[in-house]
C-alpha positions as CSV (number, residue, x, y, z in Angstrom):
1,M,-105.7,-76.3,-69.3
2,Q,-107.3,-76.4,-72.8
3,K,-103.9,-76.4,-74.5
4,A,-102.9,-79.5,-72.6
5,L,-106.1,-81.4,-73.6
6,I,-105.5,-80.9,-77.4
7,P,-102.5,-83.3,-77.6
8,L,-104.3,-85.8,-75.4
9,I,-107.4,-85.8,-77.6
10,F,-105.2,-86.1,-80.7
11,L,-103.3,-89.1,-79.2
12,A,-106.6,-90.8,-78.2
13,L,-108.0,-90.4,-81.7
14,C,-104.9,-91.8,-83.3
15,G,-105.1,-94.8,-81.0
16,C,-108.7,-95.5,-82.1
17,S,-107.6,-96.0,-85.7
18,T,-106.3,-99.5,-84.9
19,L,-109.5,-100.6,-83.2
20,E,-112.0,-102.7,-85.1
21,F,-115.5,-101.3,-85.0
22,P,-118.2,-104.0,-85.8
23,W,-120.6,-101.6,-87.4
24,V,-118.0,-100.3,-90.0
25,Y,-118.4,-101.9,-93.4
26,R,-115.2,-102.9,-95.1
27,L,-115.1,-103.3,-98.9
28,D,-114.0,-106.4,-100.8
29,I,-110.9,-105.5,-102.8
30,D,-110.0,-107.5,-105.9
31,Q,-107.0,-106.8,-108.1
32,G,-105.3,-108.3,-111.1
33,N,-106.4,-110.7,-113.8
34,V,-109.5,-112.8,-113.2
35,I,-108.6,-116.4,-113.9
36,K,-111.3,-118.8,-114.7
37,Q,-111.0,-122.6,-115.4
38,E,-112.8,-122.2,-118.7
39,M,-110.2,-119.8,-119.9
40,V,-107.3,-122.1,-118.9
41,D,-109.0,-125.0,-120.6
42,Q,-108.7,-123.2,-123.9
43,L,-104.9,-123.0,-123.6
44,K,-102.9,-125.5,-125.5
45,P,-99.2,-125.8,-126.4
46,G,-98.5,-124.2,-129.8
47,L,-100.8,-121.2,-129.4
48,S,-99.3,-117.9,-130.4
49,K,-99.0,-115.0,-128.0
50,S,-101.8,-113.1,-129.7
51,Q,-104.1,-116.1,-129.3
52,V,-103.2,-116.5,-125.6
53,Q,-103.8,-112.8,-125.1
54,F,-107.2,-113.1,-126.8
55,V,-108.2,-115.9,-124.4
56,M,-106.6,-114.6,-121.1
57,G,-106.3,-110.9,-121.6
58,T,-103.2,-108.8,-121.1
59,A,-100.8,-110.3,-118.5
60,L,-100.5,-108.5,-115.2
61,I,-96.7,-109.1,-115.2
62,E,-94.5,-109.5,-118.2
63,D,-90.9,-110.3,-117.4
64,T,-88.8,-107.3,-118.3
65,F,-85.7,-109.3,-118.9
66,S,-87.3,-112.0,-121.1
67,S,-90.5,-111.7,-123.1
68,N,-91.0,-115.5,-122.8
69,R,-92.9,-115.5,-119.5
70,W,-96.2,-114.0,-118.6
71,D,-97.7,-114.0,-115.1
72,Y,-101.4,-113.7,-114.4
73,V,-102.1,-112.9,-110.8
74,Y,-105.5,-112.3,-109.1
75,T,-105.9,-111.3,-105.5
76,M,-109.1,-110.8,-103.4
77,Q,-109.1,-109.4,-100.0
78,Y,-112.5,-109.7,-98.4
79,G,-113.8,-107.2,-95.9
80,D,-113.6,-109.7,-93.1
81,G,-109.9,-110.1,-93.6
82,E,-109.8,-113.3,-95.6
83,Y,-107.3,-113.2,-98.4
84,K,-107.3,-115.3,-101.6
85,R,-104.6,-115.4,-104.3
86,Q,-104.6,-117.2,-107.7
87,R,-101.6,-117.4,-110.0
88,L,-100.9,-118.7,-113.5
89,T,-97.5,-118.5,-115.3
90,L,-97.3,-119.0,-119.0
91,T,-94.0,-119.7,-120.7
92,F,-93.2,-119.2,-124.4
93,D,-90.6,-120.2,-126.9
94,G,-90.4,-117.3,-129.2
95,D,-94.1,-116.7,-130.1
96,T,-95.3,-120.2,-129.2
97,L,-96.9,-121.3,-125.9
98,V,-94.8,-124.1,-124.5
99,G,-95.9,-124.5,-120.8
100,L,-98.0,-123.2,-117.9
101,S,-97.9,-123.6,-114.2
102,G,-99.8,-122.3,-111.2
103,D,-103.1,-122.8,-109.5
104,Y,-105.0,-123.9,-112.6
105,L,-104.2,-126.6,-115.2
106,P,-106.0,-127.3,-118.5
107,G,-108.7,-130.0,-118.4
108,G,-110.1,-128.9,-115.0
109,A,-107.3,-130.4,-113.0
110,A,-106.3,-128.1,-110.2
111,T,-103.2,-128.1,-108.1
112,E,-103.4,-128.9,-104.4
113,A,-103.8,-125.2,-103.4
114,A,-106.8,-124.7,-105.6
115,A,-108.3,-128.1,-104.8
116,T,-108.4,-127.3,-101.0
117,E,-110.5,-124.2,-101.7
118,A,-113.1,-126.0,-103.9
119,P,-116.0,-127.7,-102.1
120,A,-116.0,-131.5,-102.5
121,T,-119.8,-132.0,-102.6
122,E,-119.9,-133.5,-106.1
123,A,-117.5,-136.3,-105.3
124,S,-119.6,-137.6,-102.4
125,D,-122.8,-137.7,-104.6
126,A,-121.3,-139.9,-107.3
127,P,-121.7,-143.7,-106.9
128,A,-118.5,-145.7,-106.4
129,A,-117.4,-147.7,-109.4
130,E,-116.3,-151.3,-108.6
């Protein structure tokens, strides 16, 4: 009788691993390069790779087939299951920065993906210009 209960208890415990227990704390997990708008605002075409690395840090992904592309990726998975991803791709011509694309643009202009995450409270407070 006891030998038959051991596999049943094991199967019951394995099935419990997929359940969500509300009292269990789940950690926030962040990975990659932190990308801030202040850092991106300092990037200008013509900067050397060493200057870009000083501002942004070491790229998370450097293209193995071409050293002319650096990718900065930041992901954050919150304990409640929400997932956030930010990306910035820098392209070089030799040792000179020639372009960038992604969720951030210099001058504080953000792409649509980043703009939807930002709160729009400041725009409503400003008086309308006529």
